[in-house]
N, C-alpha and C positions, 0 to 999 in steps of 0.2 A: 504494499499499500504506499509506504513512504517513497519508494522508488517511482511508483506511478505519478505521485504528486510532483516530484522533482523533474521527471523526464517522461511526459505522457507518450512520447514516441519510442521509448526504450524497447529493445528486442533482446531476448535471452537466446543466444545461439542454440539451435537444436531444439528449442521450446517454443518460440514465437513471441509475439508482442506481449509486453507485461500487462497492457490493458486487457487483452483477451484472457490471459491467465487469471487475472483478478476477477474478471466477469464470470469466469467458470467456477469460482469459489462458492461454497454454500454461503448464503446471506448471513447466517450466524457467525461464521468465521470472519467475514468482513466487519460485522458490527462489534466483534471482540477486540478489534485493533484499538489500542489506547494511544492517543497522542502524547508525546513526551515534550511539553512545551519548555521544560527547563534545559533541554539539550540545544536550544537555539543559540 
């Protein structure tokens, strides 16, 4: 998820676009991602 936010066009060689990989995740997995604001 953070990678998608930083580079929406990113591609993982042999796996495909990060956006497509995230879209294929179960919604509960995506919702479980917690933003770490203190790392900015």
